[in-house]
C-alpha positions in Angstrom: 81.8 14.2 36.9 79.9 11.2 35.8 76.4 11.6 34.6 73.7 9.2 35.5 71.1 8.5 32.9 67.6 7.8 34.0 64.7 6.7 31.9 61.4 8.6 31.8 58.3 6.7 32.7 57.2 7.4 29.1 60.2 5.4 27.8 58.6 2.2 29.2 56.0 2.3 26.5 54.4 -1.1 27.0 53.9 -2.8 30.4 56.0 -5.8 31.1 52.8 -7.7 31.7 51.5 -7.2 28.2 54.9 -7.0 26.6 55.4 -10.6 27.6 52.3 -11.9 25.9 52.6 -13.3 22.3 50.1 -12.9 19.6 47.8 -15.9 19.0 49.8 -18.1 16.7 46.6 -19.7 15.2 45.0 -16.4 14.5 48.3 -15.1 13.0 48.5 -18.0 10.6 44.9 -17.5 9.6 45.3 -13.8 9.1 48.4 -14.4 6.9 46.5 -17.0 4.8 43.6 -14.6 4.3 45.9 -11.8 3.3 47.6 -13.9 0.7 44.2 -15.0 -0.6 43.3 -11.4 -0.9 46.4 -10.9 -3.1 45.1 -13.6 -5.4 47.2 -16.5 -4.3 45.4 -19.8 -4.0 46.2 -20.5 -0.4 44.4 -23.3 1.4 44.2 -22.6 5.1 44.4 -25.4 7.7 45.1 -22.9 10.5 41.9 -21.6 12.0 39.8 -23.8 14.3 36.4 -22.9 13.2 33.6 -24.8 11.5 33.2 -24.0 7.8 29.4 -24.2 8.1 27.1 -21.2 8.5 25.4 -20.6 11.8 22.0 -22.5 11.7 19.2 -20.3 10.4 17.0 -20.5 13.4 19.8 -19.0 15.5 20.3 -16.2 13.1 16.6 -15.4 13.1 16.6 -15.2 16.8 19.4 -12.6 16.5 17.4 -10.6 13.9 14.4 -10.5 16.2 16.6 -9.5 19.1 17.8 -6.5 17.1 14.3 -5.3 16.7 13.5 -5.5 20.4 14.4 -2.2 22.2 15.1 -4.1 25.5 18.2 -5.5 23.8 19.5 -2.0 23.1 20.3 -1.3 26.7 22.7 -2.6 29.4 21.8 -6.0 30.9 23.3 -7.8 33.9 27.1 -8.1 33.6 27.0 -11.8 34.3 24.6 -12.7 31.5 20.9 -12.6 30.7 19.1 -14.5 33.4 17.2 -16.6 30.9 20.5 -17.6 29.2 22.2 -18.5 32.4 19.2 -20.7 33.3 19.3 -22.3 29.8 23.0 -23.0 30.1 22.4 -24.7 33.4 19.7 -26.8 31.8 21.9 -27.6 28.8 24.7 -28.7 31.1 22.4 -31.1 32.9 21.1 -32.4 29.5 24.4 -32.9 27.8 26.8 -33.6 30.7 24.6 -34.9 33.5 26.0 -32.1 35.7 23.4 -30.2 37.8 24.3 -26.5 38.4 22.4 -23.4 39.4 22.2 -20.3 37.2 24.2 -18.5 40.0 27.1 -20.7 39.1 27.2 -19.5 35.5 29.0 -16.5 34.0 28.3 -15.6 30.3 31.5 -14.3 28.7 32.7 -12.8 25.5 33.8 -16.1 24.1 35.6 -19.0 25.7 38.8 -17.1 25.9 37.4 -14.6 28.3 35.9 -17.4 30.4 39.4 -19.0 30.6 41.1 -15.7 31.6 38.3 -14.8 34.1 38.5 -18.3 35.7 42.3 -18.1 36.1 42.1 -14.5 37.4 39.6 -15.6 40.0 41.6 -18.7 41.1 45.2 -17.6 41.0 47.4 -15.4 43.2 50.9 -14.3 42.0 53.2 -17.3 41.8 50.5 -20.0 41.9 51.4 -22.8 39.5 49.0 -24.4 36.9 49.9 -27.7 35.4 49.3 -27.5 31.6 49.3 -30.7 29.6 51.1 -30.2 26.3 50.6 -30.0 23.4 48.3 -27.1 24.6 46.1 -24.5 22.9 48.1 -21.3 22.5 45.9 -19.1 24.7 46.2 -21.2 27.9 49.7 -20.3 29.1 49.2 -16.6 28.1 46.0 -16.4 30.1 47.6 -18.0 33.1 50.6 -15.6 33.0 48.3 -12.6 32.6 46.4 -13.7 35.7 49.7 -13.8 37.6 50.1 -17.6 37.6 53.0 -19.8 36.4 52.2 -22.4 33.7 54.0 -25.7 34.2 54.1 -27.8 31.0 53.7 -31.6 31.1 54.4 -33.1 27.6 52.7 -36.1 26.1 53.8 -37.2 22.7 52.2 -39.3 20.0 53.3 -42.6 21.7 50.8 -41.7 24.5 48.1 -40.5 22.1 49.1 -37.0 23.5 47.5 -37.8 26.9 49.3 -37.2 30.1 49.4 -39.8 32.9 48.8 -39.4 36.6 52.5 -40.2 37.1 53.5 -37.3 34.9 51.2 -35.0 36.7 52.6 -36.1 40.1 56.1 -35.5 38.9 55.2 -31.9 38.0 53.4 -31.1 41.2 55.1 -28.7 43.7 54.0 -27.0 46.8 53.0 -24.0 44.6 50.7 -26.1 42.4 47.1 -24.9 42.6 45.3 -25.8 39.4 45.3 -28.6 36.8 44.2 -27.5 33.3 42.3 -30.4 31.7 41.1 -30.4 28.1 39.2 -33.3 26.4 38.6 -33.4 23.5 41.9 -31.6 22.9 42.9 -28.7 20.8 45.4 -29.1 19.1 45.7 -32.9 19.1 42.1 -34.2 19.0 42.8 -36.7 21.7 40.0 -37.8 24.1 40.5 -39.1 27.6 38.4 -42.1 28.5 36.1 -42.1 31.5 38.6 -44.4 33.3 41.5 -42.0 32.7 39.4 -39.0 33.7 38.4 -40.6 37.0 42.0 -41.4 37.8 43.1 -37.9 37.1 40.2 -36.5 39.1 41.1 -38.6 42.0 44.7 -37.3 41.9 43.3 -33.7 41.9 41.2 -34.6 44.9 44.0 -36.4 46.8 46.2 -33.2 46.6 43.5 -30.6 47.3 43.9 -28.9 43.9 41.5 -27.0 41.6 40.8 -28.2 38.1 39.7 -26.1 35.1 38.2 -28.3 32.4 37.6 -26.9 28.9 34.7 -28.7 27.3 34.2 -26.6 24.2 34.5 -29.7 21.9 32.2 -31.9 24.0 30.0 -32.9 21.2 32.7 -33.7 18.7 33.8 -37.2 19.8 34.2 -40.1 17.4 34.6 -43.9 17.4 32.3 -44.4 20.4 34.9 -43.4 22.9 33.6 -43.8 26.5 34.2 -40.4 28.0 32.5 -37.7 30.0 32.6 -34.5 31.9 35.1 -34.3 34.8 32.6 -33.0 37.5 30.1 -35.6 36.5 32.6 -38.5 36.6 34.2 -37.1 39.7 31.4 -35.4 41.6 33.6 -34.9 44.7 35.4 -32.2 42.6 32.3 -30.0 42.2 33.3 -27.4 44.8 36.8 -26.9 43.3 36.1 -27.4 39.6 35.5 -24.8 36.8 34.0 -25.8 33.5 34.5 -23.6 30.4 32.3 -24.0 27.4 30.5 -22.0 24.7 28.5 -22.1 21.5 31.4 -21.5 19.0 32.2 -25.0 17.9 28.9 -26.8 18.6 26.8 -24.4 16.6 29.3 -22.8 14.2 29.2 -19.5 16.1 32.9 -18.6 16.4 32.2 -15.0 15.4 29.3 -14.5 17.8 31.6 -14.5 20.8 29.5 -16.2 23.5 31.1 -18.5 26.0 30.7 -19.2 29.7 32.3 -20.5 32.9 30.6 -22.7 35.4 32.0 -23.1 38.9 31.3 -22.6 42.7 29.1 -19.5 43.2 31.7 -17.5 45.1 34.3 -18.0 42.4 31.8 -17.1 39.7 30.8 -14.0 41.6 34.4 -12.8 41.7 34.8 -13.4 38.0 31.5 -11.6 37.4 32.8 -8.6 39.3 35.9 -8.6 37.1 33.8 -8.7 34.0 31.6 -5.8 35.2 34.6 -3.6 35.0 36.3 -5.2 31.9 33.4 -5.5 29.4 30.1 -5.2 31.2 27.5 -7.6 29.5 28.1 -9.6 26.4 26.3 -8.3 23.4 22.6 -8.8 24.0 21.9 -9.8 20.4 24.6 -12.5 20.6 23.2 -13.7 23.9 19.7 -14.0 22.4 21.2 -16.1 19.6 23.1 -18.3 22.1 19.8 -18.7 24.0 18.2 -20.1 20.8 21.2 -22.4 20.3 21.4 -24.0 23.8 17.6 -24.3 24.0 17.5 -26.1 20.7 18.4 -29.7 19.8 21.8 -31.0 18.5 20.7 -31.6 14.9 23.1 -29.0 13.5 26.1 -30.4 15.3 25.2 -33.9 14.4 25.3 -32.9 10.7 28.6 -31.1 11.1 30.0 -34.1 13.0 29.2 -36.4 10.1 31.2 -34.2 7.8 34.1 -33.8 10.2 34.3 -37.6 10.7 34.5 -38.1 7.0 37.3 -35.5 6.7 39.1 -36.9 9.7 39.5 -40.3 7.9 40.7 -38.6 4.8 43.3 -36.3 6.3 44.8 -39.0 8.5 45.1 -41.4 5.6 46.6 -38.8 3.3 49.1 -37.4 5.8 50.3 -40.9 6.7 51.1 -41.5 3.0 53.8 -38.9 3.3 57.2 -40.4 4.1 58.4 -38.8 7.3 55.0 -38.0 8.7 53.3 -39.9 11.5 49.7 -38.9 12.2 47.7 -40.6 15.0 44.0 -40.9 14.5 42.3 -38.1 16.6 39.1 -39.2 18.4 37.7 -35.7 18.9 37.5 -32.0 17.9 38.5 -31.3 14.3 42.3 -31.3 14.3 45.0 -33.6 13.1 48.4 -33.3 14.8 51.0 -35.2 12.9 54.6 -35.6 13.9 56.9 -34.2 11.1 60.2 -35.0 12.8 61.0 -37.3 9.9 60.9 -34.3 7.6 63.3 -32.2 9.6 67.1 -32.0 9.1 66.8 -32.2 5.4 67.6 -29.9 2.5 64.7 -28.7 0.4 64.8 -26.9 -3.0 64.2 -23.1 -3.2 64.3 -20.6 -6.1 67.9 -19.8 -5.0 69.1 -23.3 -4.5 68.2 -25.1 -1.3 67.5 -24.6 2.3 68.0 -26.9 5.3 65.0 -27.1 7.5 65.6 -27.9 11.2 62.3 -27.0 12.9 58.6 -27.4 12.4 58.3 -23.5 12.5 60.7 -23.3 9.5 58.8 -26.2 7.8 55.4 -24.4 8.1 56.9 -21.3 6.5 58.4 -23.4 3.7 55.0 -25.1 3.2 53.2 -21.8 2.9 55.8 -20.4 0.5 56.2 -23.4 -1.8 52.8 -25.2 -1.6 50.5 -22.3 -0.6 49.2 -24.3 2.3 48.8 -22.7 5.8 49.5 -24.9 8.8 50.4 -24.1 12.4 53.8 -25.3 13.7 54.0 -27.3 17.0 56.1 -24.6 18.6 52.9 -22.7 19.1 51.5 -25.5 21.2 54.6 -26.2 23.3 55.7 -29.3 21.2 58.2 -28.6 18.4 58.3 -31.2 15.7 54.6 -31.3 14.9 52.0 -29.4 12.8 48.4 -28.7 13.6 45.9 -29.0 10.7 42.3 -28.2 11.2 40.0 -30.3 9.0 37.1 -27.9 9.5 37.2 -26.9 5.8 35.6 -28.2 2.7 36.3 -31.7 1.5 37.7 -30.5 -1.9 40.0 -28.0 -0.3 41.2 -30.6 2.2 42.1 -33.1 -0.5 43.7 -30.4 -2.6 45.7 -29.0 0.3 47.1 -32.4 1.6 47.7 -33.4 -2.0 50.0 -30.4 -2.4 51.9 -31.5 0.7 52.2 -35.0 -0.8 53.7 -33.5 -4.0 56.0 -31.2 -2.0 57.5 -34.0 0.0 57.4 -36.7 -2.6 
């Protein structure tokens, strides 16, 4: 007799859906850098994309007052505090020229939840989403978790990391439903011009697609680039456009976890229903802090932007002084995304002799080990051969960290 072995349901310990999702590469690098610092090593981290400034005092005070008010100790509407949704609508009109109703706003636990909720509301299994690469690590994972299929379209440094309409059209299939659009970009810092946005928006309209536009870095644009919000520049897209945003980058509030999605009311209602079962309402204290932020002026971000602009100039100049590194000037956000292809395929010294480094992932490990500098390899963003460095860290640390790279590769 032959025996047939069968597996128990308990043997399948992790679902295929979650088992296929990778850990956030940027958070992994940041966690490793912090762990090494805790061990006493002088690691300088360029991994995490968060401002190094404290949250403005008036926002913190609003949270303190909210803690004392018993009304914030209870459940509130799953879709967000009504007054915050109203304020987000007003802020969107003020900053983007885009008029929306509070019913079109869902307040989420950070921008990541907004992205997942939007894709979950838009996608059916097998629907394709065109994802310009280099991309932020969370996008393809959120699409896959929602049942969709990410389709990468790569733009390299010769294009300033910006995809063209021709590239998008080449990637479109009968299953294409959504274009993901990000400007300013994480990880590259590239910014699409108003003319480029209008051309892409018209392509979306011509093919009856949806677009999700991530505007989390909307206020960090340099060099006077003529840009704007997709639904404002392309008002014909309003009924099939989702805008994702939040307070994290503008107000140095990454840890407060308040984001939002804006879209057609029926889509937002579906995403709100999902959130009602997933998390209920966002922390009321954090929502009250976000209310103070979006109702206030942009003085805080203007001050941060001045510092980021100064650091941007410094990091680009210093990176381009390294033989084998090519770093375009980013026009937005707070990231540099240099090509390090010229550093690959070489032998580098180690304590045991030497090692040949062929990939940017191997290079980032070598940099952390030998120079005690944490960077994120391009593999995490769908474009091997590059590194992402956030310049949202102190000026002295920035100069010291890039100086270590210059010495390492001298």
